[in-house]
Structure formats: C-alpha cells, structure tokens
C-alpha positions in Angstrom: 36.6 15.3 -7.6 33.4 14.4 -9.4 34.4 16.1 -12.7 33.4 19.6 -14.2 30.0 18.6 -15.7 28.8 16.2 -13.3 29.8 18.4 -10.1 28.1 21.5 -11.8 24.9 19.0 -12.2 25.3 18.3 -8.5 25.5 21.7 -7.5 22.5 22.7 -9.4 20.4 19.9 -8.1 21.6 20.9 -4.3 20.0 24.3 -5.4 16.8 22.9 -6.4 17.8 23.7 -10.0 17.0 20.7 -12.4 16.8 21.4 -16.2 15.1 17.7 -16.9 11.7 18.1 -17.8 8.7 16.5 -15.8 6.4 14.1 -17.3 3.1 14.8 -15.8 1.4 12.4 -18.3 3.1 9.1 -16.5 0.9 7.5 -13.8 2.2 5.7 -10.9 3.5 2.2 -11.1 2.8 1.4 -7.4 1.0 3.0 -4.1 1.8 2.1 -0.8 1.5 3.0 3.0 3.7 2.1 6.1 3.5 2.7 9.8 6.1 3.3 12.3 5.3 1.1 15.3 8.0 2.2 17.9 10.4 0.0 19.9 7.7 -1.8 21.8 6.8 -5.5 21.6 3.5 -5.9 19.1 1.5 -9.1 19.4 0.4 -11.1 16.0 -3.3 -9.6 16.6 -1.6 -6.0 16.7 0.2 -6.4 13.6 -3.1 -7.8 12.0 -5.1 -5.0 13.0 -2.6 -2.6 11.4 -2.1 -4.7 8.6 -6.0 -4.6 7.9 -6.3 -0.6 8.4 -3.2 -0.2 6.0 -4.6 -2.6 3.3 -8.1 -1.4 3.8 -7.0 2.4 2.7 -4.8 0.9 -0.2 -7.6 -1.3 -2.0 -9.9 2.0 -1.7 -7.1 4.2 -3.2 -6.9 1.4 -6.2 -10.5 1.7 -6.7 -10.9 5.6 -6.4 -8.2 5.6 -9.2 -9.8 3.0 -11.1 -6.7 0.7 -10.6 -5.8 -2.9 -10.1 -2.7 -4.3 -8.7 -0.8 -7.4 -9.6 1.8 -7.7 -6.9 1.6 -7.2 -3.1 4.7 -6.2 -1.4 5.6 -6.3 2.5 8.1 -4.1 4.1 9.5 -4.6 7.4 12.0 -3.0 9.7 13.2 -5.0 12.6 14.3 -3.9 16.2 17.7 -3.9 14.9 17.1 -1.6 12.1 17.8 -4.2 9.5 15.0 -4.4 6.7 13.1 -6.9 4.9 10.6 -7.1 1.8 8.7 -9.9 0.6 6.0 -10.2 -2.3 3.4 -12.2 -3.9 2.4 -11.3 -7.5 -1.5 -12.7 -8.1 -2.4 -14.7 -10.9 -4.9 -12.1 -12.0 -5.1 -8.2 -11.5 -7.3 -6.9 -8.6 -8.7 -4.2 -6.8 -10.8 -6.5 -4.2 -9.7 -5.5 -0.7 -10.5 -9.7 0.5 -7.9 -10.5 -2.2 -5.2 -8.1 -1.1 -5.8 -8.6 2.6 -5.5 -12.3 2.2 -2.3 -12.1 0.3 -1.1 -9.3 2.7 -1.7 -11.9 5.5 0.0 -14.5 4.3 3.1 -12.5 3.7 3.1 -11.1 7.3 2.1 -15.2 8.7 5.3 -16.1 7.0 7.3 -13.0 8.6 6.1 -13.8 12.1 9.2 -16.2 13.2 11.6 -13.4 12.3 9.5 -10.5 13.9 9.2 -12.7 17.2 13.3 -13.3 17.0 14.0 -9.6 16.1 11.3 -7.3 17.0 9.7 -4.9 14.7 9.5 -1.1 14.3 7.9 -0.5 10.8 5.5 -1.9 8.7 4.6 -1.3 5.1 2.7 -2.3 2.2 3.0 -1.4 -1.5 0.8 -2.8 -4.4 2.6 -2.6 -7.7 2.3 -3.7 -11.3 -0.8 -1.2 -11.8 -3.0 -1.1 -14.5 -6.3 0.7 -15.5 -9.4 -1.5 -14.7 -10.5 -1.2 -18.3 -7.4 -2.7 -19.6 -8.0 -6.1 -17.6 -9.1 -8.8 -19.6 -11.7 -10.7 -17.3 -10.8 -14.2 -16.5 -13.3 -17.1 -16.9 -15.4 -17.8 -14.5 -16.2 -14.4 -14.0 -16.7 -13.6 -9.9 -19.9 -11.5 -10.1 -20.1 -12.1 -6.5 -21.0 -9.9 -3.5 -17.5 -9.1 -2.4 -17.5 -6.3 -5.3 -20.4 -5.1 -4.5 -19.6 -4.8 -0.7 -16.5 -3.1 -1.6 -18.6 -0.6 -3.9 -21.3 -0.1 -0.9 -18.2 0.6 1.7 -16.4 3.2 -0.7 -19.7 5.0 -1.4 -20.5 5.3 2.3 -17.0 6.4 3.4 -17.2 9.1 0.4 -20.7 10.5 1.9 -20.1 10.1 5.6 -16.4 10.3 5.7 -13.6 7.8 6.1 -14.3 6.8 9.6 -18.1 6.1 9.2 -17.7 2.6 8.5 -14.6 0.2 9.7 -14.1 -3.2 10.9 -15.3 -4.0 14.2 -11.7 -4.9 15.6 -10.8 -1.3 14.5 -13.3 0.3 16.7 -11.7 2.3 19.4 -8.2 1.9 18.1 -5.6 4.4 16.8 -5.8 4.1 13.0 -2.4 6.0 12.6 -1.4 8.8 10.6 -3.0 9.4 6.9 -1.0 11.9 5.1 -2.8 13.8 2.2 -2.5 12.0 -1.3 -2.1 13.5 -4.6 -4.5 13.3 -7.1 -3.9 10.6 -9.9 -3.3 11.8 -13.3 -5.5 10.6 -16.7 
C-alpha cells in the first residue's frame, strides 16, 4: 500500500531503527508546560493560580538557560475535547516573569467567555522564538529596574534552598501540579 521504500522505512521506524542522524547542536525553539485539569468546573481565580505556577516555572527555565522569548502561546482543551491555541508576540524579547505573566493573563482573560461556555480540561503555555540573552540588542530606554533584580534574587533563593522555598502568597497550601524532570540545554 505504501510502496517498497516507504513501507521498509515505516517498518524500521516501528522497530526503533532510524537511520537519520541526530543533531545535538541545535537548540530548542520553544519551551512549554501544561496541566491537565480534569472535568471539574474551574473558577477564573483557580485558572489564574495555575497560570502563575506554569509561567513562574517557564520564566525561570528561560533565565536558567540564558534564553529570552518573543512569543507567548496559550493552549486550551475544552470540555468537549476540542482544542484552541492563542498567541501574542512581544515587541522585544524578554526573560522577565512579570512581562510573560501579563501577556499570559491577557490571553487567558480573552478566552474566559469560551471557557465559561464549554468548560476546560487542560491549560498549557509555551514560550517560542527563543534566542540567547547575549544576542538581543537592548532597546532604549534600557530598563535597569528592580524587576530584573527580583527575578535574579528569587532564582538564587530557589537554587540554594529548593524550588518551593519561595512562592507567591496565592500559591501557599495549593497543589503545584506535577513537575517533570527537564533535559539540560545544549550550548
């Protein structure tokens, strides 16, 4: 049905044999995280809490890898199992938690009427159009504000005392969801 060459290739792939070379020098083009929510109805406050948990982890991964992102992508799966994706591209690349969180909240707020009508079973975010911090030319006026220092201090505390040592007040006593192990970034 597939032809001799394609059939042989598909058969080899099914047996975990792939002759194509693996490129270990190419860096990721995006990072993301998602959380399955089950079929229970979620309030806007619950969704915002889950959103902040995901965005906090993703922004930290950006900084840990010396990366910045340009696009924030929201992925939703509704109660009827249909999916939707919304995205917004930033004017300038960033690794700041507050910037990514503001954009993510805007995307989620815009989707709230659809979520209220159809329910939600999964929420996910991706940060795409990644680049190295050193490759980004600063825009004028350069912001040397406290926000960058705050992210750096929080990252240092979490590195030294554990990921749960410092968190948002809204997340205290709440389930942070599953956190899967991450592969190291390649230089």
